[in-house]
N, C-alpha and C positions, 0 to 999 in steps of 0.2 A: 160792828163789822164794817170791815171796809170795802163796800163793792166796788169800789173803782181797781181796787188792787186784787180783786178776786181772782184767779186763773180758772180757764176752761175746766170743769169736772163734768164724768160722764160715769153713772154707775147704773149697774145693768141687775136686776132680779129675775124670777123665772116668768114672773106677769106684769112687771115695772121696768121704767126707767126713770130716772132722776138726771136731769141737766142743770148746770148753773154754768152761764156764759151769755155773751151776745146774742141778738134776738136773730133767729135764721132768715131764711128766706121768706118775705111777706108775701107770696104767692097763696091765692084761693087753694085750700086742701082741706081734706078729711082723712080720719083715720078711726078705726074701731076701739081704740080707747079711750077713756075718760081722761081731759086733759086740765089739770090744776096749773095757774097759772100766776106766778107772782113777781111783779116789780122791783127788784131790790133797790134800786134808785129812780126816784120819779113816780111815772106813771106808764102804764099800758095803751097801747091802741089796739083796738080790735074792729075789725068789720066781718060781719056776717056775708055769706054768699049772696049775690044780688043788691047789697046797699052798697051805696057810694060812700057813704060819711063814715069816718072811725068815729068809734065810741071810746071814750078815755076811761080807765079806772086804775086800781092799784093792783087788782088782783081778780081772776075769773075761775071759773070753772066749766068747762066746755063738753057736752055730752059726745057720745059715740057716734060715727056718721055724722056730725054737723059739720058743715063747710065753713071756713072761716079763715082768717090771716091775721097775725098777729106781728105787732113792732114794739119793741122797747126803747125809744130814740134816746130817754136818760140815761142809760146804762144797763148793767147786767140785768140777766132775767132768770127766774127760776121755773123749769118746766117740770111736773111729775106727771107720767103716763101710767095710767091704772089699766089693767084689763081686767 
């Protein structure tokens, strides 16, 4: 897959959402869904609430009601939200 040519896509099911595209607002936030994050190019940057430093990874699973922020500076991201 050529991730750089990937168009933004959003899919909805009754208890889940799947998103492909650029990373969204990196402000700290939390939600009730479990969030699965995958960098489609390069790495993700994740910061947990109260921490100044970003952690680098290629994929992460974030539990419900966990305050965090995510950036994908190298390219598109895949986000799956499960309730």
